[in-house]
C-alpha positions in Angstrom: 19.4 -6.0 30.8 15.7 -4.5 29.5 16.3 -2.8 26.4 18.7 -5.7 25.4 16.8 -7.8 22.5 18.2 -11.3 21.6 15.6 -12.0 18.8 14.1 -10.9 15.3 10.5 -10.9 16.9 11.7 -9.0 20.0 13.4 -6.6 18.0 10.4 -6.3 15.5 8.1 -5.3 18.4 10.3 -2.6 19.7 10.8 -1.2 16.5 7.0 -0.9 15.7 6.4 0.5 19.6 9.4 3.3 19.1 7.9 4.2 15.7 4.3 4.4 17.2 6.1 6.7 20.2 7.4 9.0 17.3 4.1 9.1 15.7 5.4 7.7 12.5 3.4 5.5 10.1 5.2 3.0 8.2 5.2 4.5 5.1 6.8 7.6 6.5 9.5 5.3 7.8 9.8 3.8 4.4 10.1 7.0 2.8 12.6 8.2 4.7 14.6 5.2 4.9 14.3 4.7 1.2 12.8 1.0 1.6 9.3 -0.4 0.8 6.0 -0.4 3.1 6.1 -3.9 2.7 9.8 -4.2 4.0 9.0 -2.2 7.1 6.1 -4.6 7.6 8.4 -7.5 7.6 10.6 -5.7 10.2 8.1 -5.1 12.5 6.8 -8.8 12.1 10.3 -10.0 13.2 11.1 -11.5 9.7 14.3 -11.9 8.2 15.5 -8.8 6.7 19.3 -7.8 5.9 21.2 -5.7 8.1 21.2 -2.8 5.5 17.5 -2.7 5.8 17.6 -2.9 9.5 20.3 0.3 9.7 18.5 2.1 7.1 15.0 2.1 8.8 16.2 2.4 12.4 18.5 5.5 11.3 15.4 6.7 10.1 13.9 6.9 13.3 16.9 8.8 14.2 18.2 6.2 16.3 21.2 3.8 16.0 22.1 0.1 16.7 24.9 -1.3 19.4 26.1 -4.6 20.2 26.2 -5.6 24.1 27.6 -8.2 25.6 25.0 -10.4 27.1 26.8 -11.8 29.7 26.6 -9.6 32.8 30.2 -8.6 34.4 31.2 -8.6 38.2 30.6 -4.9 38.4 27.3 -5.0 37.3 26.6 -8.1 39.4 27.9 -6.5 42.3 25.5 -3.4 41.6 22.7 -5.4 41.5 22.3 -6.7 44.8 23.0 -2.9 45.9 19.5 -2.3 45.0 18.3 -5.1 47.1 
């Protein structure tokens, strides 16, 4: 469950890390997404932004969002013990 995010602060940190890994500035993401740079700053700080804002900013990085069940299913649980 390494890439699953459960709160806005973690999401903001992950967004910032991904943006930097892509070599993009906050201004470039803002320009590509049609948002203000201040909005990107808020998103990266883990502040509450709209779903539209999150989707637009994520799409500007060439990424999408998915929703995953945080509960582990039986097959995943069984597979976790295979690695031991």
